[in-house]
All heavy atoms as TSV, in Angstrom:
chain	resi	resn	atom	element	x	y	z
A	1	ALA	N	N	107.339	129.129	154.399
A	1	ALA	CA	C	107.588	130.171	155.370
A	1	ALA	C	C	108.879	129.899	156.155
A	1	ALA	O	O	109.633	130.819	156.432
A	1	ALA	CB	C	106.404	130.295	156.317
A	2	THR	N	N	109.138	128.648	156.474
A	2	THR	CA	C	110.341	128.309	157.226
A	2	THR	C	C	111.600	128.606	156.416
A	2	THR	O	O	112.563	129.175	156.931
A	2	THR	CB	C	110.325	126.825	157.647
A	2	THR	OG1	O	109.161	126.590	158.440
A	2	THR	CG2	C	111.561	126.449	158.433
A	3	VAL	N	N	111.574	128.238	155.144
A	3	VAL	CA	C	112.734	128.484	154.284
A	3	VAL	C	C	112.992	129.980	154.159
A	3	VAL	O	O	114.123	130.445	154.289
A	3	VAL	CB	C	112.534	127.840	152.894
A	3	VAL	CG1	C	113.626	128.272	151.931
A	3	VAL	CG2	C	112.491	126.320	153.021
A	4	ALA	N	N	111.936	130.754	153.930
A	4	ALA	CA	C	112.086	132.209	153.808
A	4	ALA	C	C	112.641	132.811	155.092
A	4	ALA	O	O	113.512	133.689	155.049
A	4	ALA	CB	C	110.740	132.845	153.467
A	5	ALA	N	N	112.173	132.356	156.240
A	5	ALA	CA	C	112.659	132.885	157.510
A	5	ALA	C	C	114.132	132.535	157.725
A	5	ALA	O	O	114.911	133.379	158.170
A	5	ALA	CB	C	111.823	132.335	158.666
A	6	LEU	N	N	114.520	131.310	157.409
A	6	LEU	CA	C	115.923	130.918	157.579
A	6	LEU	C	C	116.841	131.728	156.672
A	6	LEU	O	O	117.922	132.140	157.075
A	6	LEU	CB	C	116.090	129.425	157.277
A	6	LEU	CG	C	115.530	128.479	158.334
A	6	LEU	CD1	C	115.505	127.047	157.801
A	6	LEU	CD2	C	116.332	128.555	159.613
A	7	GLU	N	N	116.402	131.968	155.438
A	7	GLU	CA	C	117.234	132.727	154.508
A	7	GLU	C	C	117.264	134.214	154.850
A	7	GLU	O	O	118.317	134.843	154.806
A	7	GLU	CB	C	116.759	132.513	153.075
A	7	GLU	CG	C	117.052	131.120	152.583
A	7	GLU	CD	C	116.725	130.894	151.127
A	7	GLU	OE1	O	115.843	131.578	150.577
A	7	GLU	OE2	O	117.366	130.025	150.529
A	8	THR	N	N	116.125	134.776	155.212
A	8	THR	CA	C	116.049	136.212	155.472
A	8	THR	C	C	116.651	136.591	156.819
A	8	THR	O	O	117.491	137.477	156.903
A	8	THR	CB	C	114.583	136.680	155.412
A	8	THR	OG1	O	114.072	136.360	154.113
A	8	THR	CG2	C	114.479	138.170	155.643
A	9	PHE	N	N	116.213	135.929	157.867
A	9	PHE	CA	C	116.627	136.325	159.213
A	9	PHE	C	C	117.872	135.587	159.705
A	9	PHE	O	O	118.627	136.114	160.510
A	9	PHE	CB	C	115.478	136.137	160.197
A	9	PHE	CG	C	114.268	136.938	159.832
A	9	PHE	CD1	C	113.098	136.307	159.444
A	9	PHE	CD2	C	114.289	138.319	159.852
A	9	PHE	CE1	C	111.971	137.043	159.091
A	9	PHE	CE2	C	113.178	139.067	159.495
A	9	PHE	CZ	C	112.021	138.425	159.118
A	10	GLY	N	N	118.076	134.376	159.235
A	10	GLY	CA	C	119.235	133.602	159.672
A	10	GLY	C	C	120.424	133.723	158.754
A	10	GLY	O	O	121.506	133.258	159.073
A	11	HIS	N	N	120.191	134.321	157.572
A	11	HIS	CA	C	121.253	134.487	156.575
A	11	HIS	C	C	121.852	133.136	156.156
A	11	HIS	O	O	123.040	133.028	155.903
A	11	HIS	CB	C	122.341	135.447	157.070
A	11	HIS	CG	C	121.788	136.772	157.471
A	11	HIS	ND1	N	121.321	137.701	156.564
A	11	HIS	CD2	C	121.574	137.313	158.694
A	11	HIS	CE1	C	120.873	138.757	157.202
A	11	HIS	NE2	N	121.008	138.544	158.506
A	12	TRP	N	N	120.989	132.105	156.108
A	12	TRP	CA	C	121.405	130.778	155.663
A	12	TRP	C	C	121.026	130.628	154.193
A	12	TRP	O	O	120.012	131.156	153.755
A	12	TRP	CB	C	120.672	129.691	156.438
A	12	TRP	CG	C	121.075	129.573	157.866
A	12	TRP	CD1	C	120.669	130.379	158.888
A	12	TRP	CD2	C	121.932	128.617	158.441
A	12	TRP	NE1	N	121.227	129.968	160.065
A	12	TRP	CE2	C	122.010	128.894	159.817
A	12	TRP	CE3	C	122.637	127.545	157.935
A	12	TRP	CZ2	C	122.772	128.119	160.676
A	12	TRP	CZ3	C	123.385	126.788	158.792
A	12	TRP	CH2	C	123.455	127.074	160.154
A	13	ARG	N	N	121.807	129.882	153.436
A	13	ARG	CA	C	121.411	129.499	152.092
A	13	ARG	C	C	120.752	128.138	152.234
A	13	ARG	O	O	121.372	127.182	152.713
A	13	ARG	CB	C	122.620	129.393	151.154
A	13	ARG	CG	C	122.211	129.151	149.707
A	13	ARG	CD	C	123.404	129.083	148.805
A	13	ARG	NE	N	124.261	127.931	149.062
A	13	ARG	CZ	C	124.010	126.693	148.616
A	13	ARG	NH1	N	122.925	126.453	147.914
A	13	ARG	NH2	N	124.840	125.715	148.883
A	14	VAL	N	N	119.492	128.036	151.846
A	14	VAL	CA	C	118.706	126.830	152.093
A	14	VAL	C	C	118.417	126.104	150.784
A	14	VAL	O	O	117.950	126.703	149.822
A	14	VAL	CB	C	117.372	127.189	152.796
A	14	VAL	CG1	C	116.527	125.949	153.000
A	14	VAL	CG2	C	117.647	127.886	154.123
A	15	ASP	N	N	118.697	124.810	150.767
A	15	ASP	CA	C	118.321	123.937	149.654
A	15	ASP	C	C	117.084	123.191	150.132
A	15	ASP	O	O	117.174	122.316	150.987
A	15	ASP	CB	C	119.456	122.969	149.352
A	15	ASP	CG	C	119.125	122.020	148.211
A	15	ASP	OD1	O	117.967	121.991	147.761
A	15	ASP	OD2	O	120.033	121.294	147.782
A	16	ALA	N	N	115.929	123.541	149.615
A	16	ALA	CA	C	114.666	123.032	150.148
A	16	ALA	C	C	114.137	121.811	149.404
A	16	ALA	O	O	112.949	121.528	149.448
A	16	ALA	CB	C	113.622	124.148	150.127
A	17	ARG	N	N	115.011	121.056	148.762
A	17	ARG	CA	C	114.554	119.819	148.110
A	17	ARG	C	C	114.100	118.827	149.164
A	17	ARG	O	O	114.691	118.734	150.236
A	17	ARG	CB	C	115.680	119.204	147.287
A	17	ARG	CG	C	116.051	120.045	146.080
A	17	ARG	CD	C	117.151	119.397	145.304
A	17	ARG	NE	N	118.402	119.590	146.043
A	17	ARG	CZ	C	119.566	119.141	145.621
A	17	ARG	NH1	N	119.655	118.456	144.510
A	17	ARG	NH2	N	120.661	119.363	146.321
A	18	SER	N	N	113.074	118.077	148.851
A	18	SER	CA	C	112.536	117.152	149.844
A	18	SER	C	C	112.844	115.693	149.534
A	18	SER	O	O	112.418	114.818	150.265
A	18	SER	CB	C	111.019	117.330	149.950
A	18	SER	OG	O	110.417	117.034	148.709
A	19	ASP	N	N	113.578	115.429	148.480
A	19	ASP	CA	C	113.842	114.032	148.137
A	19	ASP	C	C	115.058	113.481	148.889
A	19	ASP	O	O	115.965	114.204	149.253
A	19	ASP	CB	C	114.020	113.864	146.631
A	19	ASP	CG	C	115.138	114.712	146.066
A	19	ASP	OD1	O	115.414	115.778	146.641
A	19	ASP	OD2	O	115.738	114.308	145.065
A	20	ALA	N	N	115.038	112.181	149.133
A	20	ALA	CA	C	116.109	111.538	149.888
A	20	ALA	C	C	117.438	111.613	149.146
A	20	ALA	O	O	118.495	111.676	149.763
A	20	ALA	CB	C	115.738	110.085	150.168
A	21	ALA	N	N	117.410	111.624	147.824
A	21	ALA	CA	C	118.656	111.699	147.058
A	21	ALA	C	C	119.382	113.011	147.333
A	21	ALA	O	O	120.608	113.053	147.363
A	21	ALA	CB	C	118.363	111.558	145.573
A	22	ALA	N	N	118.638	114.077	147.560
A	22	ALA	CA	C	119.248	115.374	147.852
A	22	ALA	C	C	120.041	115.305	149.150
A	22	ALA	O	O	121.095	115.923	149.274
A	22	ALA	CB	C	118.178	116.457	147.936
A	23	GLU	N	N	119.549	114.554	150.126
A	23	GLU	CA	C	120.258	114.403	151.398
A	23	GLU	C	C	121.610	113.732	151.182
A	23	GLU	O	O	122.592	114.072	151.831
A	23	GLU	CB	C	119.438	113.554	152.374
A	23	GLU	CG	C	118.137	114.182	152.785
A	23	GLU	CD	C	117.265	113.216	153.572
A	23	GLU	OE1	O	117.745	112.127	153.936
A	23	GLU	OE2	O	116.103	113.547	153.802
A	24	ALA	N	N	121.663	112.802	150.259
A	24	ALA	CA	C	122.884	112.045	150.041
A	24	ALA	C	C	123.942	112.849	149.289
A	24	ALA	O	O	125.125	112.709	149.555
A	24	ALA	CB	C	122.565	110.761	149.276
A	25	VAL	N	N	123.531	113.706	148.358
A	25	VAL	CA	C	124.509	114.401	147.516
A	25	VAL	C	C	124.816	115.822	147.978
A	25	VAL	O	O	125.791	116.409	147.549
A	25	VAL	CB	C	124.058	114.443	146.035
A	25	VAL	CG1	C	123.925	113.039	145.493
A	25	VAL	CG2	C	122.775	115.223	145.871
A	26	SER	N	N	124.023	116.366	148.837
A	26	SER	CA	C	124.248	117.728	149.301
A	26	SER	C	C	125.550	117.796	150.097
A	26	SER	O	O	125.875	116.896	150.859
A	26	SER	CB	C	123.092	118.187	150.185
A	26	SER	OG	O	123.398	119.428	150.782
A	27	GLY	N	N	126.282	118.886	149.927
A	27	GLY	CA	C	127.512	119.065	150.676
A	27	GLY	C	C	127.285	119.666	152.051
A	27	GLY	O	O	128.221	119.840	152.815
A	28	CYS	N	N	126.058	119.967	152.383
A	28	CYS	CA	C	125.733	120.610	153.650
A	28	CYS	C	C	125.867	119.620	154.806
A	28	CYS	O	O	125.538	118.448	154.682
A	28	CYS	CB	C	124.317	121.168	153.595
A	28	CYS	SG	S	123.894	122.150	155.039
A	29	GLU	N	N	126.325	120.120	155.934
A	29	GLU	CA	C	126.478	119.274	157.119
A	29	GLU	C	C	125.208	119.187	157.955
A	29	GLU	O	O	125.143	118.399	158.891
A	29	GLU	CB	C	127.607	119.807	157.996
A	29	GLU	CG	C	128.965	119.643	157.394
A	29	GLU	CD	C	130.051	120.023	158.379
A	29	GLU	OE1	O	129.937	119.660	159.563
A	29	GLU	OE2	O	130.996	120.698	157.964
A	30	TYR	N	N	124.198	120.016	157.647
A	30	TYR	CA	C	122.984	120.049	158.457
A	30	TYR	C	C	121.758	119.727	157.613
A	30	TYR	O	O	121.699	120.048	156.435
A	30	TYR	CB	C	122.794	121.418	159.105
A	30	TYR	CG	C	123.873	121.719	160.105
A	30	TYR	CD1	C	125.002	122.431	159.732
A	30	TYR	CD2	C	123.782	121.261	161.414
A	30	TYR	CE1	C	126.016	122.688	160.642
A	30	TYR	CE2	C	124.789	121.515	162.331
A	30	TYR	CZ	C	125.902	122.223	161.934
A	30	TYR	OH	O	126.898	122.472	162.844
A	31	LEU	N	N	120.784	119.102	158.257
A	31	LEU	CA	C	119.530	118.737	157.619
A	31	LEU	C	C	118.399	119.095	158.574
A	31	LEU	O	O	118.455	118.764	159.767
A	31	LEU	CB	C	119.514	117.228	157.328
A	31	LEU	CG	C	118.197	116.614	156.877
A	31	LEU	CD1	C	117.840	117.114	155.476
A	31	LEU	CD2	C	118.292	115.095	156.885
A	32	LEU	N	N	117.381	119.791	158.072
A	32	LEU	CA	C	116.178	120.088	158.852
A	32	LEU	C	C	115.028	119.293	158.266
A	32	LEU	O	O	114.878	119.219	157.055
A	32	LEU	CB	C	115.818	121.570	158.778
A	32	LEU	CG	C	116.816	122.558	159.340
A	32	LEU	CD1	C	116.299	123.976	159.144
A	32	LEU	CD2	C	117.057	122.297	160.805
A	33	ARG	N	N	114.216	118.731	159.140
A	33	ARG	CA	C	113.035	118.002	158.690
A	33	ARG	C	C	111.875	118.421	159.587
A	33	ARG	O	O	111.971	118.338	160.814
A	33	ARG	CB	C	113.284	116.496	158.790
A	33	ARG	CG	C	112.082	115.676	158.389
A	33	ARG	CD	C	112.399	114.209	158.219
A	33	ARG	NE	N	112.960	113.616	159.428
A	33	ARG	CZ	C	113.470	112.395	159.466
A	33	ARG	NH1	N	113.528	111.646	158.401
A	33	ARG	NH2	N	113.949	111.918	160.600
A	34	VAL	N	N	110.795	118.870	158.974
A	34	VAL	CA	C	109.594	119.250	159.714
A	34	VAL	C	C	108.599	118.101	159.583
A	34	VAL	O	O	108.310	117.644	158.483
A	34	VAL	CB	C	108.987	120.557	159.159
A	34	VAL	CG1	C	107.724	120.918	159.918
A	34	VAL	CG2	C	110.003	121.691	159.235
A	35	THR	N	N	108.095	117.630	160.728
A	35	THR	CA	C	107.203	116.474	160.713
A	35	THR	C	C	106.083	116.635	161.726
A	35	THR	O	O	106.196	117.390	162.694
A	35	THR	CB	C	108.000	115.178	160.994
A	35	THR	OG1	O	107.127	114.061	160.874
A	35	THR	CG2	C	108.620	115.198	162.376
A	36	ARG	N	N	105.014	115.923	161.496
A	36	ARG	CA	C	103.905	115.828	162.450
A	36	ARG	C	C	103.747	114.380	162.923
A	36	ARG	O	O	102.836	114.064	163.672
A	36	ARG	CB	C	102.608	116.309	161.826
A	36	ARG	CG	C	102.588	117.802	161.574
A	36	ARG	CD	C	101.236	118.234	161.005
A	36	ARG	NE	N	101.204	119.655	160.797
A	36	ARG	CZ	C	100.868	120.548	161.719
A	36	ARG	NH1	N	100.539	120.162	162.930
A	36	ARG	NH2	N	100.849	121.825	161.440
A	37	ALA	N	N	104.635	113.506	162.464
A	37	ALA	CA	C	104.553	112.087	162.812
A	37	ALA	C	C	104.825	111.885	164.294
A	37	ALA	O	O	105.670	112.545	164.876
A	37	ALA	CB	C	105.567	111.299	161.987
A	38	LYS	N	N	104.070	110.968	164.884
A	38	LYS	CA	C	104.273	110.604	166.287
A	38	LYS	C	C	104.447	109.102	166.354
A	38	LYS	O	O	103.567	108.376	165.920
A	38	LYS	CB	C	103.077	111.031	167.130
A	38	LYS	CG	C	102.988	112.521	167.286
A	38	LYS	CD	C	101.849	112.876	168.209
A	38	LYS	CE	C	101.734	114.392	168.304
A	38	LYS	NZ	N	100.637	114.792	169.123
A	39	PRO	N	N	105.549	108.619	166.850
A	39	PRO	CA	C	106.739	109.371	167.248
A	39	PRO	C	C	107.475	109.907	166.029
A	39	PRO	O	O	107.280	109.424	164.916
A	39	PRO	CB	C	107.583	108.339	167.990
A	39	PRO	CG	C	107.198	107.036	167.375
A	39	PRO	CD	C	105.740	107.165	167.006
A	40	ALA	N	N	108.335	110.876	166.270
A	40	ALA	CA	C	109.114	111.464	165.177
A	40	ALA	C	C	110.000	110.390	164.563
A	40	ALA	O	O	110.527	109.532	165.272
A	40	ALA	CB	C	109.958	112.616	165.696
A	41	PRO	N	N	110.143	110.416	163.239
A	41	PRO	CA	C	110.966	109.392	162.578
A	41	PRO	C	C	112.438	109.471	163.001
A	41	PRO	O	O	112.913	110.535	163.385
A	41	PRO	CB	C	110.830	109.710	161.095
A	41	PRO	CG	C	109.947	110.882	160.971
A	41	PRO	CD	C	109.561	111.356	162.316
A	42	PRO	N	N	113.138	108.353	162.924
A	42	PRO	CA	C	114.564	108.348	163.286
A	42	PRO	C	C	115.383	109.111	162.249
A	42	PRO	O	O	114.908	109.381	161.143
A	42	PRO	CB	C	114.917	106.862	163.287
A	42	PRO	CG	C	113.942	106.237	162.355
A	42	PRO	CD	C	112.677	107.038	162.488
A	43	PRO	N	N	116.617	109.419	162.577
A	43	PRO	CA	C	117.481	110.126	161.613
A	43	PRO	C	C	117.705	109.290	160.357
A	43	PRO	O	O	117.758	108.064	160.428
A	43	PRO	CB	C	118.798	110.297	162.361
A	43	PRO	CG	C	118.507	110.053	163.783
A	43	PRO	CD	C	117.288	109.184	163.846
A	44	PRO	N	N	117.835	109.946	159.214
A	44	PRO	CA	C	118.200	109.205	158.002
A	44	PRO	C	C	119.588	108.591	158.168
A	44	PRO	O	O	120.390	109.058	158.994
A	44	PRO	CB	C	118.228	110.281	156.908
A	44	PRO	CG	C	117.527	111.468	157.477
A	44	PRO	CD	C	117.649	111.374	158.957
A	45	LEU	N	N	119.874	107.581	157.396
A	45	LEU	CA	C	121.167	106.919	157.444
A	45	LEU	C	C	122.278	107.924	157.163
A	45	LEU	O	O	122.215	108.686	156.208
A	45	LEU	CB	C	121.210	105.792	156.409
A	45	LEU	CG	C	122.430	104.886	156.452
A	45	LEU	CD1	C	122.515	104.169	157.799
A	45	LEU	CD2	C	122.357	103.875	155.331
A	46	GLY	N	N	123.266	107.963	158.032
A	46	GLY	CA	C	124.393	108.868	157.866
A	46	GLY	C	C	124.221	110.219	158.539
A	46	GLY	O	O	125.064	111.090	158.408
A	47	TRP	N	N	123.124	110.389	159.292
A	47	TRP	CA	C	122.845	111.650	159.979
A	47	TRP	C	C	122.636	111.384	161.462
A	47	TRP	O	O	122.149	110.335	161.855
A	47	TRP	CB	C	121.593	112.310	159.402
A	47	TRP	CG	C	121.751	112.714	157.975
A	47	TRP	CD1	C	121.508	111.938	156.880
A	47	TRP	CD2	C	122.186	113.982	157.485
A	47	TRP	NE1	N	121.767	112.653	155.734
A	47	TRP	CE2	C	122.179	113.901	156.070
A	47	TRP	CE3	C	122.581	115.165	158.094
A	47	TRP	CZ2	C	122.559	114.980	155.275
A	47	TRP	CZ3	C	122.947	116.237	157.293
A	47	TRP	CH2	C	122.937	116.133	155.900
A	48	ARG	N	N	122.995	112.360	162.297
A	48	ARG	CA	C	122.840	112.253	163.758
A	48	ARG	C	C	121.903	113.370	164.227
A	48	ARG	O	O	122.083	114.534	163.872
A	48	ARG	CB	C	124.219	112.408	164.402
A	48	ARG	CG	C	124.226	112.413	165.897
A	48	ARG	CD	C	125.643	112.438	166.450
A	48	ARG	NE	N	126.571	113.286	165.717
A	48	ARG	CZ	C	126.839	114.552	166.032
A	48	ARG	NH1	N	126.272	115.124	167.066
A	48	ARG	NH2	N	127.707	115.244	165.315
A	49	ALA	N	N	120.909	113.037	165.033
A	49	ALA	CA	C	119.975	114.037	165.566
A	49	ALA	C	C	120.686	114.915	166.582
A	49	ALA	O	O	121.397	114.421	167.456
A	49	ALA	CB	C	118.781	113.350	166.222
A	50	ILE	N	N	120.504	116.238	166.447
A	50	ILE	CA	C	121.097	117.146	167.429
A	50	ILE	C	C	120.041	117.995	168.136
A	50	ILE	O	O	120.328	118.556	169.175
A	50	ILE	CB	C	122.199	118.033	166.818
A	50	ILE	CG1	C	121.672	118.867	165.663
A	50	ILE	CG2	C	123.377	117.194	166.386
A	50	ILE	CD1	C	122.689	119.875	165.146
A	51	ALA	N	N	118.818	118.062	167.581
A	51	ALA	CA	C	117.761	118.823	168.263
A	51	ALA	C	C	116.396	118.463	167.700
A	51	ALA	O	O	116.256	118.129	166.525
A	51	ALA	CB	C	117.994	120.316	168.110
A	52	ASN	N	N	115.392	118.529	168.562
A	52	ASN	CA	C	113.978	118.464	168.182
A	52	ASN	C	C	113.336	119.714	168.750
A	52	ASN	O	O	113.363	119.931	169.961
A	52	ASN	CB	C	113.294	117.226	168.758
A	52	ASN	CG	C	113.672	115.966	168.029
A	52	ASN	OD1	O	113.687	115.931	166.810
A	52	ASN	ND2	N	113.997	114.934	168.778
A	53	VAL	N	N	112.782	120.549	167.875
A	53	VAL	CA	C	112.242	121.834	168.299
A	53	VAL	C	C	110.745	121.871	168.017
A	53	VAL	O	O	110.312	121.620	166.903
A	53	VAL	CB	C	112.951	122.996	167.549
A	53	VAL	CG1	C	112.412	124.336	168.013
A	53	VAL	CG2	C	114.449	122.909	167.732
A	54	ARG	N	N	109.976	122.197	169.049
A	54	ARG	CA	C	108.521	122.329	168.904
A	54	ARG	C	C	108.154	123.804	168.898
A	54	ARG	O	O	108.714	124.588	169.655
A	54	ARG	CB	C	107.815	121.636	170.052
A	54	ARG	CG	C	107.848	120.153	169.951
A	54	ARG	CD	C	107.035	119.530	171.086
A	54	ARG	NE	N	106.675	118.160	170.886
A	54	ARG	CZ	C	107.500	117.146	170.701
A	54	ARG	NH1	N	108.784	117.355	170.640
A	54	ARG	NH2	N	107.068	115.920	170.557
A	55	ARG	N	N	107.222	124.156	168.022
A	55	ARG	CA	C	106.720	125.533	167.999
A	55	ARG	C	C	105.735	125.710	169.148
A	55	ARG	O	O	104.882	124.853	169.377
A	55	ARG	CB	C	106.000	125.802	166.678
A	55	ARG	CG	C	106.936	125.866	165.525
A	55	ARG	CD	C	106.242	126.108	164.214
A	55	ARG	NE	N	104.998	126.820	164.344
A	55	ARG	CZ	C	104.108	126.931	163.379
A	55	ARG	NH1	N	104.328	126.375	162.218
A	55	ARG	NH2	N	102.993	127.590	163.558
A	56	PRO	N	N	105.808	126.819	169.863
A	56	PRO	CA	C	104.896	127.016	170.990
A	56	PRO	C	C	103.429	127.098	170.561
A	56	PRO	O	O	102.545	126.762	171.324
A	56	PRO	CB	C	105.338	128.346	171.604
A	56	PRO	CG	C	106.559	128.755	170.907
A	56	PRO	CD	C	106.789	127.865	169.736
A	57	THR	N	N	103.191	127.519	169.325
A	57	THR	CA	C	101.810	127.685	168.864
A	57	THR	C	C	101.265	126.470	168.140
A	57	THR	O	O	100.100	126.448	167.779
A	57	THR	CB	C	101.706	128.899	167.924
A	57	THR	OG1	O	102.606	128.701	166.827
A	57	THR	CG2	C	102.043	130.181	168.662
A	58	ASP	N	N	102.090	125.451	167.919
A	58	ASP	CA	C	101.645	124.249	167.206
A	58	ASP	C	C	102.329	123.037	167.822
A	58	ASP	O	O	103.425	122.670	167.455
A	58	ASP	CB	C	101.992	124.360	165.719
A	58	ASP	CG	C	101.401	123.217	164.897
A	58	ASP	OD1	O	100.906	122.237	165.495
A	58	ASP	OD2	O	101.432	123.302	163.659
A	59	ARG	N	N	101.690	122.413	168.763
A	59	ARG	CA	C	102.306	121.328	169.516
A	59	ARG	C	C	102.468	120.037	168.707
A	59	ARG	O	O	103.152	119.125	169.123
A	59	ARG	CB	C	101.505	121.049	170.775
A	59	ARG	CG	C	101.432	122.278	171.663
A	59	ARG	CD	C	101.438	121.890	173.111
A	59	ARG	NE	N	101.286	123.073	173.929
A	59	ARG	CZ	C	102.291	123.669	174.537
A	59	ARG	NH1	N	103.501	123.204	174.398
A	59	ARG	NH2	N	102.089	124.736	175.271
A	60	ASP	N	N	101.813	119.957	167.538
A	60	ASP	CA	C	101.923	118.755	166.718
A	60	ASP	C	C	103.122	118.781	165.788
A	60	ASP	O	O	103.573	117.739	165.322
A	60	ASP	CB	C	100.659	118.561	165.880
A	60	ASP	CG	C	99.457	118.235	166.740
A	60	ASP	OD1	O	99.636	117.635	167.813
A	60	ASP	OD2	O	98.335	118.579	166.337
A	61	GLU	N	N	103.647	119.963	165.489
A	61	GLU	CA	C	104.739	120.081	164.535
A	61	GLU	C	C	106.090	120.066	165.240
A	61	GLU	O	O	106.284	120.762	166.224
A	61	GLU	CB	C	104.590	121.375	163.739
A	61	GLU	CG	C	105.623	121.527	162.647
A	61	GLU	CD	C	105.396	122.780	161.844
A	61	GLU	OE1	O	104.474	122.787	161.012
A	61	GLU	OE2	O	106.118	123.761	162.078
A	62	VAL	N	N	107.014	119.257	164.723
A	62	VAL	CA	C	108.358	119.159	165.274
A	62	VAL	C	C	109.357	119.420	164.155
A	62	VAL	O	O	109.248	118.831	163.078
A	62	VAL	CB	C	108.630	117.758	165.875
A	62	VAL	CG1	C	110.056	117.644	166.376
A	62	VAL	CG2	C	107.646	117.454	166.980
A	63	THR	N	N	110.312	120.305	164.402
A	63	THR	CA	C	111.407	120.508	163.473
A	63	THR	C	C	112.601	119.747	164.013
A	63	THR	O	O	113.043	119.989	165.135
A	63	THR	CB	C	111.755	122.004	163.325
A	63	THR	OG1	O	110.597	122.690	162.839
A	63	THR	CG2	C	112.908	122.201	162.347
A	64	GLN	N	N	113.072	118.803	163.228
A	64	GLN	CA	C	114.209	117.990	163.627
A	64	GLN	C	C	115.466	118.560	162.964
A	64	GLN	O	O	115.448	118.893	161.777
A	64	GLN	CB	C	114.023	116.545	163.193
A	64	GLN	CG	C	112.843	115.876	163.859
A	64	GLN	CD	C	112.677	114.460	163.362
A	64	GLN	OE1	O	112.405	114.250	162.198
A	64	GLN	NE2	N	112.885	113.504	164.261
A	65	VAL	N	N	116.534	118.657	163.719
A	65	VAL	CA	C	117.814	119.141	163.205
A	65	VAL	C	C	118.807	117.997	163.288
A	65	VAL	O	O	118.974	117.380	164.347
A	65	VAL	CB	C	118.332	120.345	164.027
A	65	VAL	CG1	C	119.616	120.883	163.422
A	65	VAL	CG2	C	117.267	121.439	164.118
A	66	PHE	N	N	119.455	117.712	162.155
A	66	PHE	CA	C	120.419	116.619	162.078
A	66	PHE	C	C	121.754	117.173	161.596
A	66	PHE	O	O	121.804	118.168	160.887
A	66	PHE	CB	C	119.963	115.548	161.071
A	66	PHE	CG	C	118.627	114.965	161.375
A	66	PHE	CD1	C	117.497	115.410	160.704
A	66	PHE	CD2	C	118.480	113.983	162.334
A	66	PHE	CE1	C	116.258	114.880	160.962
A	66	PHE	CE2	C	117.236	113.449	162.613
A	66	PHE	CZ	C	116.123	113.895	161.931
A	67	ARG	N	N	122.824	116.481	161.981
A	67	ARG	CA	C	124.158	116.813	161.483
A	67	ARG	C	C	124.718	115.552	160.829
A	67	ARG	O	O	124.578	114.441	161.365
A	67	ARG	CB	C	125.074	117.262	162.618
A	67	ARG	CG	C	126.408	117.707	162.099
A	67	ARG	CD	C	127.170	118.455	163.114
A	67	ARG	NE	N	128.327	119.052	162.443
A	67	ARG	CZ	C	129.147	119.867	163.009
A	67	ARG	NH1	N	128.961	120.219	164.267
A	67	ARG	NH2	N	130.163	120.354	162.351
A	68	ARG	N	N	125.361	115.763	159.706
A	68	ARG	CA	C	125.917	114.633	158.960
A	68	ARG	C	C	127.018	113.972	159.806
A	68	ARG	O	O	127.848	114.639	160.405
A	68	ARG	CB	C	126.499	115.128	157.642
A	68	ARG	CG	C	126.941	114.018	156.706
A	68	ARG	CD	C	127.548	114.575	155.432
A	68	ARG	NE	N	126.640	115.387	154.649
A	68	ARG	CZ	C	125.785	114.928	153.744
A	68	ARG	NH1	N	125.704	113.640	153.530
A	68	ARG	NH2	N	125.014	115.749	153.067
A	69	ASP	N	N	126.997	112.624	159.861
A	69	ASP	CA	C	128.064	111.884	160.538
A	69	ASP	C	C	129.354	112.058	159.752
A	69	ASP	O	O	129.332	112.079	158.525
A	69	ASP	CB	C	127.726	110.391	160.624
A	69	ASP	CG	C	126.679	110.093	161.673
A	69	ASP	OD1	O	126.547	110.889	162.632
A	69	ASP	OD2	O	125.999	109.066	161.542
A	70	ARG	N	N	130.426	112.157	160.458
A	70	ARG	CA	C	131.727	112.333	159.777
A	70	ARG	C	C	132.475	111.047	159.677
A	70	ARG	O	O	132.371	110.141	160.308
A	70	ARG	CB	C	132.563	113.352	160.540
A	70	ARG	CG	C	131.893	114.681	160.516
A	70	ARG	CD	C	132.713	115.683	161.249
A	70	ARG	NE	N	131.901	116.890	161.384
A	70	ARG	CZ	C	132.322	117.974	161.921
A	70	ARG	NH1	N	133.530	118.044	162.397
A	70	ARG	NH2	N	131.574	119.022	162.013
């Protein structure tokens, strides 16, 4: 549902692969990770956290937004 919403309403092209190798080879500068882990996991190597967003209707789910380090 998140991928469909980002593509439809945000007009983003989303690569929804979940493997770590995809993070390393993707040319995209942004990475989204949805987690329920407490505490939320740290950024992957080579990425910087720029936002943690909680859904108002689901307090356990956190969407983390990262930007690739330059």
